[in-house]
VEXDREN-2710 file (C-alpha; in Angstrom, 1 decimal):
% VEXDREN-2710
k/r/px/py/pz
1/UNK/130.1/-7.4/-76.3
2/UNK/131.4/-10.9/-75.7
3/UNK/133.6/-12.4/-78.3
4/UNK/131.9/-15.1/-80.5
5/UNK/132.9/-18.6/-79.8
6/UNK/132.9/-21.1/-82.7
7/UNK/131.4/-24.5/-82.0
8/UNK/130.2/-27.4/-84.2
9/UNK/126.4/-27.8/-84.6
10/UNK/125.6/-24.2/-83.7
11/UNK/123.5/-22.2/-86.0
12/UNK/124.5/-18.9/-87.3
13/UNK/122.8/-16.1/-89.5
14/UNK/125.1/-14.8/-92.2
15/UNK/124.0/-12.2/-94.8
16/UNK/120.4/-13.3/-94.3
17/UNK/121.1/-17.1/-94.6
18/UNK/121.0/-19.7/-91.8
19/UNK/124.0/-22.2/-91.6
20/UNK/124.7/-25.0/-89.2
21/UNK/128.4/-25.1/-88.5
22/UNK/129.9/-28.6/-89.4
23/UNK/133.5/-28.0/-88.7
24/UNK/135.8/-25.2/-88.0
25/UNK/139.6/-24.6/-87.6
26/UNK/141.5/-21.6/-85.9
27/UNK/144.5/-20.9/-88.2
28/UNK/147.5/-18.9/-87.0
29/UNK/149.9/-18.5/-90.1
30/UNK/153.5/-17.7/-89.7
31/UNK/152.9/-14.2/-91.2
32/UNK/149.6/-12.4/-91.1
33/UNK/146.6/-12.3/-88.8
34/UNK/145.0/-15.4/-87.4
35/UNK/141.7/-16.5/-89.0
36/UNK/138.9/-19.2/-88.6
37/UNK/138.2/-21.5/-91.4
38/UNK/134.5/-22.7/-91.1
39/UNK/132.6/-25.4/-93.1
40/UNK/128.9/-24.8/-92.8
41/UNK/125.6/-26.3/-94.1
42/UNK/122.8/-24.1/-95.2
43/UNK/119.9/-25.6/-93.3
44/UNK/117.3/-24.0/-95.5
45/UNK/118.6/-24.5/-99.0
46/UNK/120.8/-27.5/-98.2
47/UNK/124.3/-26.6/-99.7
48/UNK/127.5/-26.8/-98.0
49/UNK/130.0/-24.0/-98.2
50/UNK/133.5/-23.1/-96.7
51/UNK/134.4/-19.7/-95.6
52/UNK/136.9/-17.9/-93.6
53/UNK/136.4/-15.3/-90.8
54/UNK/138.5/-12.9/-88.6
55/UNK/138.3/-14.2/-85.2
56/UNK/137.1/-10.8/-83.9
57/UNK/134.2/-10.7/-86.6
58/UNK/130.7/-10.4/-85.0
59/UNK/128.4/-13.3/-85.8
60/UNK/124.8/-13.6/-85.1
61/UNK/123.6/-16.8/-83.7
62/UNK/120.3/-18.0/-85.2
63/UNK/117.7/-19.7/-83.0
64/UNK/116.0/-22.7/-84.7
65/UNK/112.6/-23.6/-83.2
66/UNK/111.9/-27.3/-83.2
67/UNK/108.4/-28.2/-82.2
68/UNK/106.7/-31.6/-81.7
69/UNK/103.6/-31.6/-83.7
70/UNK/101.1/-34.0/-85.1
71/UNK/100.7/-34.6/-88.8
72/UNK/97.0/-34.3/-89.4
73/UNK/96.3/-34.7/-93.3
74/UNK/97.1/-33.5/-96.8
75/UNK/94.7/-31.8/-99.0
76/UNK/96.5/-32.3/-102.2
77/UNK/98.8/-29.2/-102.2
78/UNK/99.2/-28.3/-98.3
79/UNK/100.2/-30.6/-95.3
80/UNK/98.5/-29.7/-92.0
81/UNK/100.2/-30.0/-88.5
82/UNK/98.7/-29.6/-85.2
83/UNK/100.8/-28.1/-82.2
84/UNK/100.3/-30.6/-79.4
85/UNK/100.1/-28.0/-76.8
86/UNK/98.2/-25.1/-78.3
87/UNK/96.1/-27.2/-80.7
88/UNK/96.8/-24.5/-83.4
89/UNK/97.1/-25.9/-86.9
90/UNK/99.6/-24.8/-89.5
91/UNK/99.8/-25.5/-93.3
92/UNK/103.0/-26.4/-94.9
93/UNK/103.5/-26.5/-98.8
94/UNK/104.8/-29.8/-100.6
95/UNK/108.1/-28.2/-101.7
96/UNK/108.9/-27.7/-97.8
97/UNK/107.7/-31.3/-96.9
98/UNK/109.4/-33.2/-99.7
99/UNK/110.0/-36.8/-99.1
100/UNK/110.2/-36.2/-95.2
101/UNK/106.6/-37.8/-94.7
102/UNK/107.0/-40.8/-97.0
103/UNK/107.0/-43.2/-94.0
104/UNK/104.7/-41.2/-91.6
105/UNK/101.0/-41.9/-91.2
106/UNK/98.5/-39.5/-90.4
107/UNK/98.1/-38.5/-86.7
108/UNK/101.6/-39.5/-86.0
109/UNK/104.1/-37.2/-84.3
110/UNK/107.0/-35.2/-86.2
111/UNK/109.3/-32.4/-85.4
112/UNK/108.6/-29.2/-87.3
113/UNK/111.7/-26.9/-87.8
114/UNK/111.3/-23.2/-88.3
115/UNK/113.4/-20.1/-88.2
116/UNK/111.7/-16.7/-87.4
117/UNK/108.4/-18.4/-87.9
118/UNK/109.0/-19.8/-91.2
119/UNK/108.8/-23.6/-91.5
120/UNK/111.8/-24.9/-93.5
121/UNK/111.9/-28.7/-92.6
122/UNK/109.8/-31.5/-91.2
123/UNK/111.9/-34.0/-89.2
124/UNK/110.0/-37.6/-89.0
125/UNK/110.7/-39.9/-86.0
126/UNK/113.9/-42.0/-86.4
127/UNK/112.0/-45.2/-86.9
128/UNK/108.3/-46.1/-87.6
129/UNK/106.2/-49.2/-87.6
130/UNK/104.0/-49.8/-90.8
131/UNK/102.0/-52.6/-92.1
132/UNK/103.1/-54.2/-95.5
133/UNK/100.1/-53.8/-97.8
134/UNK/101.9/-55.5/-100.9
135/UNK/104.6/-58.1/-101.1
136/UNK/105.4/-61.1/-103.2
137/UNK/105.1/-64.3/-101.3
138/UNK/108.7/-65.6/-100.4
139/UNK/109.8/-68.7/-102.4
140/UNK/110.5/-71.8/-100.4
141/UNK/114.3/-72.8/-100.8
142/UNK/115.0/-69.1/-101.9
143/UNK/117.2/-68.5/-98.9
144/UNK/120.2/-66.6/-99.9
145/UNK/121.9/-64.8/-97.2
146/UNK/120.5/-61.2/-97.1
147/UNK/118.1/-61.6/-100.1
148/UNK/115.4/-59.1/-100.2
149/UNK/112.2/-58.4/-102.1
150/UNK/110.3/-55.0/-102.8
151/UNK/107.2/-54.5/-100.5
152/UNK/104.8/-51.6/-100.3
153/UNK/103.9/-50.2/-96.9
154/UNK/100.6/-48.6/-95.7
155/UNK/101.9/-45.0/-96.7
156/UNK/102.6/-46.1/-100.3
157/UNK/106.4/-46.1/-99.8
158/UNK/108.4/-48.9/-101.2
159/UNK/110.8/-50.7/-99.1
160/UNK/113.2/-53.8/-99.5
161/UNK/112.5/-56.4/-96.9
162/UNK/113.8/-59.9/-96.2
163/UNK/112.1/-62.8/-98.1
164/UNK/110.6/-64.1/-94.9
165/UNK/108.4/-61.0/-94.4
166/UNK/104.8/-61.4/-95.7
167/UNK/102.0/-59.2/-96.6
168/UNK/100.0/-57.9/-93.5
169/UNK/102.9/-58.2/-91.2
170/UNK/104.0/-55.0/-89.3
171/UNK/107.6/-54.0/-89.7
172/UNK/109.9/-51.2/-88.3
173/UNK/111.6/-49.0/-90.7
174/UNK/114.5/-46.4/-90.3
175/UNK/113.0/-43.3/-91.8
176/UNK/116.4/-41.6/-92.6
177/UNK/117.5/-44.4/-95.0
178/UNK/114.2/-46.4/-95.7
179/UNK/115.8/-49.5/-94.4
180/UNK/114.0/-52.4/-93.0
181/UNK/115.1/-52.9/-89.3
182/UNK/112.9/-55.7/-87.9
183/UNK/109.5/-57.1/-87.6
184/UNK/107.5/-55.1/-85.2
END
């Protein structure tokens, strides 16, 4: 069996949990055996841990499936996604989806991440274009640099936009931060 090689961003399964390696360091102390210090993020629960391993310890890599799927609709408790290749539909619970669809409209594509057939995360596109449904009018003369006002987009999410952006306009939003990027 080949020796396990530590790398950043690989996923491993340890004691039934799946982790993504954030950072690692090979340590050779003056006395005693060498070891590997690893910082990992639990990709299902979200916590970060640090742990040491013997360099000869056998570690199992975890294969994460990331599939491009179309967000169909929400029936109140479940969100439905369709596989773009097989047209199979899968339901995903609210606790798994969380805030990840806050800027995603129905029929848009997202990435569904799963491990051993269990969906654990929904990854929206990096940026989306949405229409502003509610925004206060910009006040003439109120042009302080970088001034923003709250606006509500068609998915119901709140976004801070520059004063010149008006209701009915289409804007581009960064889905990771919820920040206004530009007019679309």
